[in-house]
C-alpha positions as CSV (number, residue, x, y, z in Angstrom):
1,M,-169.6,-78.7,30.9
2,R,-165.8,-80.0,30.5
3,P,-164.5,-80.7,27.8
4,G,-164.2,-84.1,26.3
5,G,-167.4,-84.9,29.0
6,Q,-170.6,-86.0,26.5
7,Y,-167.3,-87.6,24.6
8,A,-167.4,-89.8,27.9
9,K,-171.1,-89.5,28.7
10,G,-171.1,-91.4,25.2
11,A,-168.7,-94.1,26.0
12,N,-169.6,-95.2,29.6
13,R,-173.8,-95.5,27.8
14,E,-172.0,-98.1,24.9
15,R,-169.4,-99.4,27.5
16,Q,-172.5,-99.9,29.6
17,R,-174.7,-101.3,26.7
18,V,-171.4,-103.7,26.1
19,A,-171.8,-105.3,29.4
20,W,-176.2,-105.6,29.6
21,H,-174.7,-108.0,25.6
22,Y,-173.3,-109.7,27.5
23,R,-175.8,-110.4,29.9
24,E,-177.9,-111.2,27.3
25,G,-175.6,-114.4,26.5
26,A,-173.8,-112.8,23.5
27,L,-170.3,-114.3,22.5
28,W,-169.0,-111.6,21.1
29,A,-169.7,-107.2,22.0
30,S,-167.0,-104.5,21.2
31,R,-168.0,-100.5,20.6
32,T,-166.4,-99.1,17.5
33,A,-164.8,-96.6,19.4
34,G,-163.7,-94.2,16.7
35,S,-165.2,-95.5,13.8
36,H,-167.4,-92.9,13.0
37,S,-169.5,-95.5,11.6
38,A,-173.2,-95.5,11.5
39,F,-173.5,-98.3,14.9
40,D,-171.8,-97.6,17.8
41,I,-172.4,-101.4,19.2
42,V,-171.8,-105.3,17.1
43,A,-172.8,-107.6,19.2
44,V,-173.1,-111.2,18.3
45,Y,-175.1,-114.0,19.3
46,D,-175.5,-117.8,18.3
47,N,-178.7,-116.7,16.1
48,R,-177.9,-113.4,14.9
49,V,-175.7,-110.1,15.2
50,E,-176.7,-106.8,16.7
51,L,-176.0,-103.6,15.7
52,E,-177.3,-100.7,16.8
53,Q,-175.9,-96.7,17.5
54,I,-176.4,-94.5,21.0
55,K,-177.4,-91.3,21.4
56,S,-176.8,-90.5,25.0
57,G,-177.5,-86.6,25.4
58,R,-179.9,-84.2,22.2
59,T,-182.9,-86.8,21.2
60,P,-181.7,-88.5,17.4
61,T,-182.7,-86.0,14.7
62,P,-184.7,-86.8,11.5
63,E,-181.2,-86.6,9.9
64,D,-179.8,-88.9,12.5
65,R,-182.6,-91.4,12.0
66,A,-182.2,-90.6,8.0
67,E,-178.3,-92.2,8.3
68,F,-179.3,-94.6,10.2
69,A,-182.3,-96.0,8.3
70,E,-180.0,-96.1,5.3
71,A,-177.3,-98.3,6.6
72,V,-179.9,-100.6,8.3
73,E,-180.8,-100.3,4.2
74,R,-177.1,-101.1,3.3
75,L,-176.0,-103.9,5.3
76,T,-179.8,-106.3,5.3
77,R,-178.6,-106.2,1.2
78,A,-174.8,-107.2,2.4
79,D,-173.9,-110.3,2.6
80,V,-171.5,-111.9,5.6
81,V,-167.8,-112.5,5.1
82,M,-166.0,-113.9,8.7
83,T,-162.5,-114.2,7.6
84,L,-159.8,-114.8,9.8
85,L,-156.2,-113.1,8.9
86,W,-152.6,-113.8,9.8
87,W,-150.6,-110.9,9.1
88,P,-147.3,-110.8,10.2
89,D,-144.5,-107.8,10.3
90,R,-143.6,-106.9,6.8
91,E,-145.3,-108.3,4.7
92,D,-149.4,-109.0,3.2
93,P,-151.9,-110.0,4.8
94,R,-152.9,-113.4,4.0
95,A,-156.9,-114.6,4.9
96,L,-156.2,-118.5,6.6
97,Y,-160.9,-119.2,6.7
98,V,-163.5,-117.3,4.9
99,S,-166.9,-118.0,5.5
100,L,-169.1,-118.1,2.1
101,P,-172.0,-116.3,3.5
102,A,-175.6,-119.0,2.6
103,A,-176.8,-118.2,-0.8
104,R,-173.1,-118.1,-2.4
105,R,-172.9,-121.5,-0.6
106,K,-175.7,-122.6,-2.3
107,G,-174.5,-121.3,-6.0
108,R,-176.9,-117.8,-5.7
109,S,-175.6,-114.3,-5.8
């Protein structure tokens, strides 16, 4: 196999999946290339966010499944905060807009 062949195969599968999400009505979808996170794809729909890990070569190992399940567990307990940042040259970033999760808006923590 040529060097980088497995990376290219996985990256192509991820691009195909991003395109699929757009065909399914996603408002935004992207690969998280190089992030080394538990998720390869992030897709945002009007009523949900989908996070996916894609294995295109070998079958996922029990360790892969455990890592994914752990990430899912952590995220189901997390609030989602969206921030619009402006970061001009030679200055600190400034938050122009920060969304508050529903639990925080209602005074719960």
